[in-house]
C-alpha positions in Angstrom: -0.1 -0.4 -0.1 1.2 3.6 -1.0 0.5 5.1 2.6 2.4 8.3 1.8 0.4 9.4 -0.7 0.2 12.5 1.7 0.3 13.3 5.3 -1.7 16.0 6.7 1.2 16.3 9.3 3.0 17.8 6.8 -0.1 20.0 5.8 0.2 21.4 9.2 3.4 22.8 8.2 1.4 24.9 5.8 -0.7 25.9 8.5 0.6 29.5 8.1 0.3 29.6 4.3 -2.6 30.8 2.3 -4.2 27.1 1.8 -5.5 27.3 4.9 -5.5 31.2 5.5 -8.7 33.3 5.0 -8.3 37.1 4.1 -11.0 39.7 3.6 -13.3 39.3 0.8 -11.9 39.7 -2.6 -14.8 39.5 -4.9 -18.0 41.5 -5.0 -19.9 38.0 -4.3 -19.0 38.5 0.0 -21.2 40.0 2.5 -20.8 43.7 3.3 -19.6 43.2 6.2 -16.3 41.6 5.1 -16.2 43.6 1.5 -15.7 46.8 3.8 -12.6 45.2 5.9 -11.6 44.2 2.3 -11.5 47.3 0.7 -8.3 49.2 1.3 -6.4 46.1 0.6 -8.1 45.1 -2.4 -7.7 48.8 -3.7 -4.4 48.9 -2.9 -3.8 45.5 -4.8 -5.6 47.0 -7.8 -3.8 50.1 -7.6 -0.4 48.4 -7.6 -1.0 48.2 -11.8 -4.3 48.3 -13.0 -2.9 46.5 -16.1 -0.7 43.9 -14.4 -2.9 40.7 -13.8 0.1 38.9 -12.7 0.8 41.7 -9.9 -2.8 42.3 -9.2 -3.0 38.3 -8.2 0.1 38.1 -6.3 -0.9 41.4 -4.4 -3.6 39.3 -3.5 -1.7 36.1 -2.6 0.5 38.5 -0.5 -2.9 39.8 1.1 -4.1 35.8 1.9 -0.8 35.0 3.5 -0.7 38.4 5.9 -3.9 39.4 6.1 -3.9 42.5 4.1 -4.2 45.8 5.7 -5.3 45.7 9.6 -4.5 47.8 12.6 -1.6 46.3 14.6 -2.8 48.2 17.6 -5.8 46.6 17.7 -6.6 44.0 20.7 -8.3 41.7 18.6 -5.1 41.1 16.4 -2.8 41.0 19.5 -2.8 37.4 19.8 -2.2 36.2 16.5 0.4 39.0 15.7 2.3 38.2 19.1 2.3 34.4 18.1 3.7 35.4 14.8 6.0 37.8 15.7 7.3 35.3 18.8 8.0 32.2 16.4 9.6 34.2 13.7 12.1 36.0 15.9 12.9 32.7 17.3 13.6 31.1 14.1 15.3 34.3 13.1 17.7 34.4 16.1 18.6 31.0 15.7 19.3 31.0 12.0 22.8 30.2 10.8 23.8 32.8 8.5 27.7 32.3 8.7 29.5 32.0 5.5 30.5 28.4 5.8 26.7 27.0 7.2 25.8 23.7 6.3 22.4 24.0 7.6 19.9 26.6 8.4 19.4 25.6 11.9 21.3 22.8 13.7 18.3 20.5 14.8 17.7 20.3 10.9 20.4 18.3 9.9 21.5 16.9 7.7 19.5 19.6 5.7 19.7 17.6 2.4 17.2 15.1 4.1 14.0 15.6 2.8 12.3 16.1 6.2 15.0 18.6 7.2 15.1 21.1 4.0 11.1 20.6 4.2 10.6 22.2 7.6 13.3 24.4 6.5 11.6 26.1 4.0 8.4 25.9 6.3 10.7 27.8 8.7 11.7 30.9 6.4 8.1 31.2 5.3 7.3 32.2 8.6 10.1 34.6 9.0 9.1 36.3 5.8 5.5 36.6 6.9 6.7 38.4 9.5 9.2 40.6 7.3 5.8 41.3 5.3 3.5 42.0 8.2 3.4 45.6 9.9 3.6 45.4 13.8 6.3 42.4 14.1 10.0 43.3 15.2 11.5 41.7 12.0 8.8 43.8 9.3 10.6 45.4 6.5 13.8 45.0 7.7 16.4 44.8 4.7 18.6 42.7 7.0 16.0 40.2 7.3 15.0 40.4 3.4 18.6 39.5 2.3 18.9 36.8 4.3 15.8 35.3 3.7 16.6 35.3 -0.2 20.4 34.1 0.9 18.7 31.1 2.5 16.6 30.3 0.0 19.9 30.3 -2.2 21.6 28.2 0.1 18.9 25.2 0.2 18.6 25.5 -3.5 22.3 25.1 -3.8 22.7 22.4 -1.2 19.5 20.4 -1.2 16.4 21.0 -3.0 17.3 21.7 -6.7 16.2 20.1 -10.5 19.3 17.9 -10.6 18.4 16.2 -7.3 15.9 12.7 -6.8 13.9 12.1 -5.2 14.3 9.9 -1.8 12.3 9.2 1.6 8.8 10.7 1.6 7.9 12.0 -1.4 5.5 14.9 0.2 8.5 17.0 1.0 9.8 17.0 -2.9 6.1 17.6 -4.5 3.9 19.5 -2.0 5.8 20.8 1.3 8.7 22.0 0.0 7.6 23.9 -3.1 4.7 25.2 -1.5 6.5 27.1 1.3 9.1 28.2 -0.9 6.3 29.7 -2.9 5.1 31.5 -0.7 8.4 32.7 0.4 9.0 33.9 -3.1 5.6 36.0 -3.5 6.3 37.6 -0.1 9.7 38.4 -1.2 9.2 38.7 -5.2 10.5 42.6 -4.6 13.8 41.2 -3.3 14.7 38.1 -5.0 17.1 39.0 -8.2 15.3 37.7 -11.3 17.7 35.0 -12.1 17.4 33.3 -8.9 13.4 33.6 -9.1 13.8 31.5 -12.5 16.5 28.7 -10.6 14.0 28.7 -8.0 11.5 28.2 -10.1 12.9 25.6 -12.3 13.4 23.7 -8.6 9.5 23.8 -8.4 9.2 22.7 -12.4 11.2 20.0 -11.4 9.1 18.3 -8.8 5.7 19.8 -9.6 5.1 20.8 -12.5 1.6 19.6 -13.1 -1.6 18.8 -10.6 -2.3 15.7 -12.7 0.5 13.2 -11.8 2.8 12.4 -8.8 6.2 12.8 -10.3 8.0 10.2 -8.7 5.4 7.9 -10.0 4.4 9.4 -13.4 1.1 6.9 -14.1 -0.3 7.6 -10.7 -2.8 10.8 -11.4 -3.2 12.9 -8.2 -6.7 12.9 -6.1 -8.3 14.4 -3.3 -6.0 16.9 -1.4 -3.4 15.9 -2.8 -4.5 17.1 -6.4 -5.9 20.5 -4.2 -2.2 20.8 -3.2 -0.7 21.0 -6.4 -3.2 23.2 -8.1 -2.2 26.0 -5.9 1.4 25.2 -5.9 0.9 25.4 -9.9 -1.0 28.6 -9.8 1.8 30.4 -7.5 4.4 29.3 -10.2 2.4 30.2 -13.2 2.0 33.7 -11.5 5.5 34.5 -10.7 6.5 33.0 -14.0 3.6 35.4 -16.0 3.3 32.2 -17.3 -0.8 32.3 -18.3 -0.8 28.7 -19.6 1.0 27.6 -16.1 -1.9 29.6 -14.4 -4.8 27.8 -16.6 -3.5 24.3 -16.0 -3.7 25.0 -12.1 -7.2 26.0 -12.4 -7.9 23.3 -15.0 -6.6 20.7 -12.4 -9.2 21.2 -10.0 -11.6 19.9 -12.7 -9.1 17.4 -14.4 -9.4 18.6 -17.4 -6.4 16.5 -18.9 -8.5 13.1 -17.9 -11.7 14.2 -18.9 -13.0 14.9 -15.2 -12.0 11.7 -13.9 -9.9 13.2 -11.0 -12.0 16.4 -10.4 -12.5 17.8 -7.2 -16.0 19.0 -8.5 -17.5 15.6 -8.7 -19.3 12.8 -6.4 -17.4 9.7 -6.4 -18.5 6.3 -5.8 -15.2 4.4 -4.8 -12.0 5.7 -3.8 -11.2 9.6 -3.0 -13.0 12.5 -2.8 -16.8 13.3 -2.0 -19.4 11.3 -2.0 -23.0 12.4 -2.3 -24.1 11.2 1.1 -21.5 13.4 2.7 -18.7 10.9 2.9 -15.0 11.8 2.1 -12.5 9.1 1.5 -8.5 9.5 1.4 -6.1 6.9 0.8 -8.9 4.6 -1.1 -10.8 3.5 2.3 -10.3 6.0 5.4 -12.7 8.2 6.5 -10.8 11.7 6.4 -13.3 14.7 6.2 -11.7 15.9 9.1 -7.9 16.1 7.8 -7.4 15.2 4.1 -11.1 16.8 3.3 -10.0 20.0 4.8 -7.3 20.6 2.7 -9.0 19.8 -0.2 -11.6 22.4 1.0 -8.8 24.8 2.1 -6.9 24.2 -1.7 -10.1 24.7 -3.6 -11.2 27.8 -1.6 -7.9 29.4 -1.9 -7.8 28.9 -5.6 -11.5 30.5 -6.1 -10.5 33.2 -3.7 -7.2 34.1 -5.7 -8.4 33.8 -9.4 -11.7 35.5 -8.8 -12.6 38.4 -11.6 -9.5 37.5 -13.7 -8.5 35.6 -16.9 -8.7 32.3 -15.1 -11.3 32.5 -12.5 -12.9 29.2 -12.0 -16.1 28.6 -14.1 -16.7 25.1 -13.3 -20.3 24.5 -12.7 -19.6 21.5 -10.9 -18.1 23.6 -8.4 -21.4 23.3 -6.6 -20.0 20.1 -5.6 -17.9 21.8 -3.2 -20.4 24.1 -2.2 -22.6 21.0 -1.0 -19.6 19.9 0.9 -19.5 22.4 3.2 -23.4 21.7 4.3 -23.4 18.1 3.7 -19.9 16.8 4.7 -18.2 19.4 6.9 -21.0 21.0 8.9 -22.3 17.9 10.7 -19.2 17.0 11.7 -18.1 20.3 13.3 -19.2 20.5 17.1 -18.8 24.2 18.3 -16.0 24.7 16.0 -14.1 21.6 16.9 -13.5 18.8 13.9 -14.9 15.5 15.3 -11.9 13.0 15.9 -13.9 10.3 14.2 -13.3 11.8 10.7 -9.3 12.7 11.6 -7.7 9.3 11.1 -4.1 9.2 12.0 -4.5 12.9 12.7 -5.5 12.3 16.3 -1.9 11.8 17.4 -0.8 15.2 16.5 0.0 16.9 19.1 0.1 20.3 17.7 -3.1 19.4 15.6 -5.8 18.3 18.0 -9.3 18.4 17.4 -10.2 22.6 18.0 -6.9 23.7 16.1 -8.1 21.1 12.7 -11.7 22.7 13.3 -10.6 26.0 13.6 -8.6 25.4 9.8 -12.2 23.9 8.6 -13.5 27.0 9.9 -11.6 29.6 8.1 -11.4 27.4 4.9 -15.5 27.7 5.0 -15.0 31.4 5.4 -12.1 31.7 2.6 -14.8 29.9 0.5 -17.5 32.2 1.5 -15.8 35.0 -0.1 -16.2 34.0 -3.6 -19.2 31.9 -3.4 -22.8 32.9 -4.6 -24.2 35.0 -1.8 -27.3 32.8 -1.1 -24.3 30.1 -0.4 -22.7 31.8 1.7 -24.9 33.4 4.0 -26.4 30.6 5.4 -22.1 29.4 6.1 -21.8 32.7 7.4 -24.3 32.2 10.3 -23.6 28.8 11.1 -19.5 29.7 11.4 -20.6 32.8 13.5 -22.7 30.0 15.7 -19.4 28.3 16.1 -17.2 30.7 17.0 -19.6 32.6 19.7 -19.9 29.2 21.4 -16.9 28.0 21.8 -15.3 29.8 25.1 -12.9 26.9 25.7 -10.6 27.5 22.9 -11.5 30.5 21.5 -11.2 31.0 17.7 -9.7 34.2 17.6 -6.8 32.5 19.5 -6.3 29.7 17.5 -5.8 31.4 14.0 -3.6 33.8 12.2 -3.8 37.4 11.2 -5.9 37.2 8.0 -8.6 34.5 9.9 -9.1 37.1 12.6 -9.8 39.7 9.7 -12.3 37.9 8.3 -13.4 36.5 11.8 -13.7 40.0 13.1 -15.2 41.5 10.0 -18.1 38.6 10.5 -18.6 38.9 14.4 -19.4 42.3 13.7 -21.9 42.2 11.2 -25.1 42.4 12.8 -27.0 41.4 9.4 -25.6 38.0 10.4 -27.3 36.0 13.1 -25.5 33.2 14.7 -27.3 30.2 13.8 -28.2 27.9 16.4 -26.3 24.3 16.4 -27.4 21.9 13.7 -29.3 18.7 14.8 -30.4 15.1 13.0 -29.2 12.3 12.4 -26.8 11.5 9.6 -25.3 8.3 8.2 -22.4 8.4 6.4 -22.6 4.8 4.3 -19.9 5.5 1.9 -17.1 6.0 5.0 -18.8 3.7 8.1 -19.7 7.1 10.5 -22.9 7.4 11.9 -23.6 11.4 13.6 -26.4 12.0 16.0 -27.0 15.8 16.7 -29.0 17.1 19.5 -30.0 20.3 20.8 -26.9 19.9 23.5 -25.1 17.4 22.5 -24.0 15.3 19.7 -22.5 11.7 19.2 -20.0 10.2 16.8 -19.8 6.7 15.9 -16.5 5.2 14.2 -17.4 2.1 12.3 -15.4 -0.1 10.1 -15.7 -2.8 7.6 -13.8 -4.6 4.5 -14.8 -1.1 2.8 -13.5 1.2 5.5 -10.4 1.2 7.4 -10.7 0.6 11.5 -7.4 2.5 11.5 -4.6 4.1 9.7 -0.8 3.9 11.0 2.2 5.4 9.2 5.0 8.1 9.2 5.5 7.6 13.1 2.1 8.4 13.8 -1.0 6.9 15.0 0.8 3.9 17.0 -2.0 3.2 19.4 -5.1 3.2 17.1 -5.8 -0.4 17.5 -9.9 0.5 18.3 -10.5 3.7 17.2 -12.7 2.3 14.2 -14.0 -0.7 16.2 -17.6 1.5 17.3 -15.6 4.2 19.2 -18.3 6.6 20.4 -17.6 9.9 20.8 -19.9 11.8 22.9 -19.6 15.8 22.4 -21.3 18.1 25.4 -21.6 22.0 25.2 -20.5 22.1 28.7 -16.9 20.3 27.9 -15.5 21.0 24.5 -12.0 19.7 25.8 -12.8 16.3 26.3 -11.0 14.9 23.3 -8.8 17.7 22.7 -7.3 18.1 26.2 -4.6 15.9 26.3 -6.8 12.8 25.6 -5.5 10.5 23.3 -1.4 10.5 24.8 -3.3 9.7 28.5 -6.5 7.4 27.9 -6.4 3.7 28.1 -6.2 3.0 24.3 -7.6 -0.5 25.6 -10.8 1.3 26.7 -12.1 3.7 24.2 -15.9 4.3 24.7 -18.1 2.1 23.0 -15.7 -0.7 22.1 -15.8 -4.4 22.9 -12.3 -5.6 22.9 -9.6 -8.1 23.9 -7.8 -7.1 26.5 -4.4 -8.2 25.4 -1.6 -6.2 25.0 -0.5 -5.0 21.4 2.4 -4.0 20.1 3.0 -0.5 18.8 1.4 0.2 15.2 5.1 0.9 13.3 4.0 -0.8 9.6 2.8 2.1 7.5 -0.9 1.5 5.8 -4.5 0.8 7.0 -6.6 -1.9 8.7 -9.4 -3.8 6.7 -11.1 -5.6 9.1 -12.8 -8.6 7.4 -16.6 -7.7 8.6 -19.1 -6.7 5.8 -21.6 -5.4 7.9 -21.1 -1.5 9.2 -23.6 1.1 8.8 -27.3 1.9 9.4 -30.6 3.6 8.4 -32.1 7.4 9.3 -35.4 8.1 9.9 -37.3 11.4 9.3 -33.4 12.6 9.5 -34.0 12.6 13.6 -34.0 8.6 14.4 -31.3 6.5 13.7 -29.9 2.6 14.0 -26.5 1.4 13.6 -24.9 -1.7 13.3 -21.3 -3.3 13.1 -20.2 -6.7 13.1 -17.2 -6.7 15.3 -14.4 -9.3 13.9 -11.4 -8.3 15.7 -7.7 -8.1 14.5 -5.0 -10.1 16.3 -8.1 -12.1 18.3 -10.6 -14.6 17.7 -13.1 -12.3 19.2 -16.4 -11.6 17.4 -19.4 -9.8 18.3 -22.4 -8.1 16.9 -22.9 -4.2 18.0 -25.8 -2.2 17.7 -27.0 1.6 18.7 -30.1 3.2 18.3 -30.4 6.9 18.7 -33.6 8.8 19.5 -33.8 11.9 20.9 -32.4 11.7 24.3 -30.7 8.6 24.6 -28.4 6.5 23.1 -29.0 2.6 23.3 -25.7 0.3 22.6 -26.7 -3.5 22.5 -24.2 -6.1 21.9 -24.7 -10.2 21.6 -22.5 -12.9 20.4 -19.7 -12.0 21.8 -17.4 -14.7 21.6 -13.8 -15.5 21.8 -11.2 -18.2 22.6 -7.4 -17.1 22.9 -8.1 -17.0 27.1 -8.1 -13.5 27.6 -10.2 -11.4 29.4 -13.1 -9.3 27.0 -14.6 -5.9 28.3 -17.1 -3.7 26.9 -16.5 -0.2 27.6 -19.9 1.8 28.1 -17.7 5.2 29.3 -14.2 6.3 29.7 -14.3 10.6 30.5 -11.5 12.8 30.7 -11.9 14.6 33.9 -8.9 17.0 32.8 -6.1 17.6 35.0 -8.1 18.2 38.3 -11.5 16.8 37.8 -13.4 15.5 40.7 -16.7 15.1 38.7 -19.0 13.2 41.1 -19.8 9.5 40.3 -23.4 7.8 41.7 -24.4 4.3 41.1 -27.8 3.3 42.1 -27.9 6.5 44.0 -25.2 5.9 45.9 -21.9 8.2 45.8 -18.7 6.8 44.9 -15.3 7.4 46.3 -13.6 10.6 44.4 -9.9 9.6 45.4 -7.8 8.4 42.3 -7.3 4.9 42.2 -10.5 3.9 43.4 -12.3 1.1 41.7 -15.6 -0.6 42.1 -17.9 -3.7 41.2 -21.4 -3.6 40.9 -23.0 -7.2 40.1 -26.5 -5.7 39.9 -26.4 -1.9 38.8 -29.3 -0.6 37.7 -28.1 2.8 36.7 -25.0 5.7 37.0 -24.3 9.1 36.7 -21.0 10.8 35.9 -21.6 14.8 36.9 -21.2 17.1 33.7 -21.9 14.0 31.7 -25.3 13.0 32.1 -26.7 9.2 32.8 -25.9 5.3 32.2 -29.1 3.0 31.9 -28.1 -0.9 32.5 -31.7 -2.3 31.5 -30.7 -6.1 31.4 -31.1 -7.5 35.4 -28.0 -9.0 37.0 -25.6 -6.1 35.3 -21.9 -6.2 36.4 -20.8 -2.9 36.2 -17.0 -2.5 36.9 -15.7 1.1 37.5 -12.5 3.1 37.9 -11.2 6.5 38.6 -7.7 7.0 37.5 -4.8 9.4 37.2 -3.0 8.9 34.0 0.1 10.2 32.4 1.6 9.6 29.2 3.5 11.3 26.1 2.7 12.7 23.3 5.9 10.8 21.7 4.3 7.3 22.4 1.7 8.4 19.3 3.6 9.9 17.2 7.4 10.2 15.9 7.0 11.3 13.0 10.1 13.3 11.6 7.6 16.6 11.5 5.0 15.6 13.6 6.8 14.1 16.6 4.8 14.6 19.7 7.0 15.9 23.0 8.3 13.9 25.8 6.6 16.0 28.2 4.7 13.8 30.4 0.9 15.1 30.3 -1.4 13.7 33.1 -5.3 13.8 33.3 -7.8 12.2 35.2 -10.3 9.4 33.8 -13.5 8.0 34.9 -14.2 4.7 33.3 -17.3 2.2 33.2 -17.1 -0.9 31.6 -18.6 -4.3 31.8 -16.7 -7.7 32.1 -17.6 -10.4 29.7 -14.6 -12.5 31.6 -12.2 -14.7 29.9 -12.7 -16.5 26.5 -16.4 -15.3 26.7 -19.3 -17.6 24.4 -22.1 -15.8 23.6 -21.9 -12.9 25.8 -24.0 -9.8 25.7 -24.9 -6.4 27.2 -27.5 -3.5 26.7 -27.2 -0.2 28.2 -28.5 3.3 27.7 -26.7 6.8 27.4 -28.4 9.8 28.3 -26.5 12.9 27.8 -26.9 16.0 29.6 -29.3 14.1 31.9 -29.4 14.7 35.9 -29.2 12.0 38.5 -33.0 12.2 39.0 -33.8 12.0 35.9 -31.5 9.1 35.1 -33.1 7.1 38.2 -36.4 7.7 36.6 -35.6 6.9 33.1 -34.0 3.2 34.7 -37.7 2.9 36.6 -40.0 3.5 33.7 -37.9 2.1 31.1 -39.4 4.7 27.9 -37.1 2.6 25.6 -38.0 -1.2 25.9 -35.1 -3.7 24.8 -37.4 -6.5 22.6 -34.5 -8.7 21.7 -30.7 -8.8 21.8 -29.3 -11.8 20.1 -27.1 -12.6 17.5 -30.0 -12.8 15.2 -31.2 -9.6 16.1 -31.3 -6.6 18.1 -34.6 -4.3 18.5 -35.7 -1.6 20.5 -39.1 0.1 21.1 -39.8 3.3 22.0 -43.4 3.6 22.4 -43.7 7.3 23.2 -42.5 7.9 19.7 -44.2 5.0 18.5 -40.6 3.5 17.0 -39.4 0.7 16.3 -35.9 0.1 15.5 -34.0 -2.8 14.8 -31.1 -4.8 13.6 -31.1 -7.9 11.9 -28.1 -9.9 11.4 -29.1 -13.4 9.9 -29.0 -14.0 6.2 -32.2 -16.4 6.8 -35.3 -15.0 7.8 -35.2 -12.9 11.3 -38.4 -12.0 13.5 -38.9 -9.6 16.3 -41.4 -7.1 17.4 -43.9 -8.4 14.9 -41.0 -7.5 12.2 -39.3 -9.8 9.8 -36.5 -9.2 7.5 -35.1 -11.6 5.1 -31.7 -10.6 5.3 -29.2 -8.2 7.2 -31.0 -4.9 7.7 -31.0 -2.0 9.7 -34.9 -1.0 10.0 -37.0 1.9 11.5 -40.5 2.3 11.9 -42.4 5.0 13.5 -46.4 4.8 13.9 -47.5 8.6 14.0 -50.8 10.0 13.5 -50.2 10.7 10.0 -49.6 6.9 9.1 -46.6 4.8 8.9 -42.6 5.6 8.3 -40.3 3.0 7.3 -36.6 3.3 7.0 -34.8 0.5 5.6 -31.0 0.1 4.5 -28.5 -3.0 3.9 -25.4 -2.1 6.2 -23.6 -5.0 4.5 -23.8 -3.3 1.4 -24.4 -7.2 -0.1 -27.6 -7.6 -0.9 -29.6 -7.1 -4.2 -32.8 -7.1 -2.6 -34.3 -7.2 0.9 -38.1 -7.8 2.1 -39.9 -6.7 5.3 -42.4 -7.5 6.6 -44.9 -5.2 9.5 -47.2 -6.6 12.0 -49.7 -4.4 11.4 -52.0 -3.5 8.7 -51.4 -1.3 5.4 -54.3 0.5 3.0 -52.3 2.4 1.2 -48.8 4.1 0.2 -48.6 7.7 0.4 -45.0 8.1 -0.7 -42.0 6.1 -1.7 -38.6 6.0 -2.9 -38.3 4.3 -6.1 -36.6 1.8 -4.7 -39.3 0.4 -2.9 -42.2 -1.8 -3.6 -45.2 -2.4 -1.1 -47.9 -4.8 -1.1 -50.6 -3.4 1.6 -52.9 -5.7 3.4 -53.2 -7.4 6.9 -49.4 -7.8 7.2 -47.7 -6.0 4.5 -44.5 -6.5 2.8 -42.0 -3.9 1.6 -39.8 -5.5 -1.1 -36.3 -2.7 -1.6 -33.9 -3.1 -4.1 -31.0 -2.5 -2.3 -28.8 -3.8 -4.8 -26.0 -0.6 -6.0 -27.3 1.6 -3.0 -23.8 1.0 -0.9 -26.0 0.9 2.5 -28.2 3.8 1.7 -31.2 4.5 3.6 -34.5 3.5 1.5 -38.1 5.0 2.8 -41.5 4.8 2.6 -44.6 6.7 4.3 -47.9 4.6 4.0 -51.1 4.6 5.7 
């Protein structure tokens, strides 16, 4: 497998660059508030030479990097300006400027190593950005400019030039180094001698001549985020070289004109890398990557759209609407108050400098940048959504996470009284093409990370994600507005990686994942159905890696509860098997109270307890947990755990620090014993519920578990008239009066106007599926074209699921 096709870790090196920057609105399509902020900068850029389109666009590119006109004394810019000044000054002070130097920074030795020169270019760009930005200690310094030009020349002569041949990670040669180099050239374009600029561009031409092909593997077409990155590189090259054909090549690369759109970024794919119509985004062929590679692709497309607007090379492909749709369909459902859900970030979860709120901030920035050039009817809704995200996140405020260009646009948005902040998105989302499920309520959201023979359980490589074994085995990510730091505050280096919430695991110790690539499990079933955009049924057949463990797991998601069922839990390895109900990060000094059946449990670290007939539990600040099965054997633990980011990530440019991190945890789990046979579990999570509400729920049982076997798992919610089921068997299965003739996710809701039905094939393997209902139906009010209904006393729905890739089919009956 070609794991190093790209690495967002490397993309974090570009965080100061334009791909993930935002700029005050650049075109007339932007909102009035943003346009006011942009006015002076845009006029200045145009005035530079009204007839020189190259200089106009280069000035615009510079604005994308530095933020253009802003008041350095404005306190809203203080954090971003201080961060830039501090980083750049530190790099400047350590820069070897001696005549006999063999490297630029002592720690980046040997400079001929691609990781070393790649990161050197990134530091030079940071210094160049500070030089070009008013208000820094390096701003406008002739000494700094001359030293930067000399350093760029040194790297070209010593490490990165057209006579070199690629070694190590291709990304540094074809994306990381050329992008940082070109950004520096944009900023220093009035100071670089013409012959030196020509030589630098010749190097870029050697390693990144076009967006369409991998230079070190010419038969490999670039896709997804890699293609987006290269389009930006080629565009900047074209502008600096004043080469119209090169700029056109960049624009056309977005649409893949060369190969008749086969790898266009503006299309829906049905396999491999790219955006799917259901909102999924996949990179590396089989990894759910909305939150990292997807964000990079969005950033590249947004950057070129803004950069080339109102120019001879403006993007005119009408299919750019796919990118617009992706903001609402792909990104918004997986961003919670500005956080990017970790279930969509792949191996990026192991990066200390790219946690959920920083990657979320990049996504927010890219959406705002796209809004600057998108039609007003599209951008208006995005701006309202972004305003809500920014205003609600007081844990990691957006303005403290981003650079000057991002602050400029956010400031314009936040002060625009014409934009009303949108409330949190609600609804149920099944991303069937990447085995992810997201359930959103007004006060909380939950993401399910599933996997199958189609979508990887985890990806590792380049020294990253060394402990990601169980992140795709049904891990549940619960987000609440009261604790936005749950997964971003030292969670990954300190959590017990064998006890991730929602997973059923063989507790045998595992070696670090050192081999590059992803793991595809053997199961077919992973996915679910959605009804009325509000209720969900999800399922995953677990076939554990490095273990004989198998299990059948279902989740039913309703208005105020998540019902988790497991059955057929079997293993023969002589090791203990556990199902983890919760493993909550209580941060550095948390003392959240834990109740079990109303009894307060000890708060000291290291305490553990066993409760053989637990009915309910409550963790302060999180919610309640109900155990509907009589005789549930619950285990609980409070512990203080210490780890290091370097335990998870040893990458050349992403390696975590060796500084110990300590966090407290409250853990609840169910012990299935050694080598269980046919074990099961049932528990309910009530996010945000009070202790009294949890106790009441446990008594009244508003959700009934009708079946929990290896054949069928079914719950009923009488208040909502809802029955939700997973049928596992290839033969006929019956429960709660429902019958299905194959593996299926089924939701049926009886209401005053009739009956709503939703069905999906989570195994992606059937051609047709029949479902029989236990009550009479006289008519069909509406049905998908794939659904036919035989009405009567026991109506039968026949669903043509073949080729639907696990997506939901619905019908309304009366």
